[in-house]
C-alpha positions as CSV (number, residue, x, y, z in Angstrom):
1,M,-48.7,4.7,78.0
2,D,-46.4,6.1,75.4
3,M,-45.6,4.5,72.1
4,N,-42.4,2.8,73.3
5,Q,-44.2,1.1,76.1
6,L,-46.9,-0.1,73.8
7,F,-44.3,-1.5,71.4
8,Y,-42.5,-3.2,74.3
9,H,-45.7,-4.8,75.6
10,H,-46.8,-5.8,72.1
11,Q,-43.4,-7.5,71.5
12,I,-43.5,-9.3,74.9
13,A,-47.0,-10.5,74.1
14,L,-45.9,-11.8,70.7
15,M,-42.9,-13.7,72.2
16,T,-45.1,-15.2,74.9
17,A,-47.8,-16.3,72.4
18,S,-45.1,-17.9,70.1
19,R,-44.1,-20.2,73.0
20,T,-47.7,-21.5,73.5
21,R,-49.2,-24.5,71.9
22,P,-49.8,-24.1,68.2
23,N,-53.6,-24.3,68.6
24,G,-53.8,-22.4,71.9
25,D,-57.0,-20.5,71.9
26,G,-56.4,-16.9,72.4
27,A,-52.6,-17.0,72.3
28,F,-52.4,-13.8,70.4
29,D,-55.3,-12.0,72.0
30,L,-53.0,-9.8,74.2
31,A,-50.8,-9.0,71.1
32,R,-54.0,-8.0,69.2
33,H,-55.0,-5.9,72.2
34,Y,-51.7,-3.9,72.1
35,A,-51.9,-3.7,68.3
36,T,-55.3,-2.0,68.7
37,R,-53.9,0.4,71.3
38,I,-50.9,1.2,69.1
39,N,-53.2,1.9,66.1
40,R,-55.5,4.0,68.3
41,F,-52.5,6.0,69.5
42,R,-51.3,6.5,66.0
43,R,-54.7,7.5,64.7
44,S,-55.0,10.1,67.4
45,R,-51.8,11.7,66.2
46,G,-52.7,11.7,62.5
47,L,-50.5,8.7,61.6
48,S,-51.3,5.6,59.5
49,P,-53.1,3.2,61.8
50,D,-51.4,0.0,60.6
51,F,-47.9,0.2,62.1
52,T,-45.3,-1.7,60.1
53,G,-48.0,-3.6,58.1
54,Y,-49.7,-5.1,61.1
55,S,-53.4,-4.6,61.5
56,D,-55.4,-5.1,64.7
57,R,-58.1,-6.5,62.5
58,S,-55.9,-9.2,60.8
59,P,-56.7,-12.8,61.9
60,G,-53.2,-13.6,63.0
61,F,-49.8,-12.1,63.6
């Protein structure tokens, strides 16, 4: 998957999670998954791992 596809899927996951119940368990799990993949992609190319300030290790988006 290229960077644009990863960003697209991450954005869709964020929008989907934002429409779930406020205390929905795991609502942001898919978004975190894509954040992890984006950061891995960036690291493999020598870029900063935390794109636009998001971290795949942060507790919430």
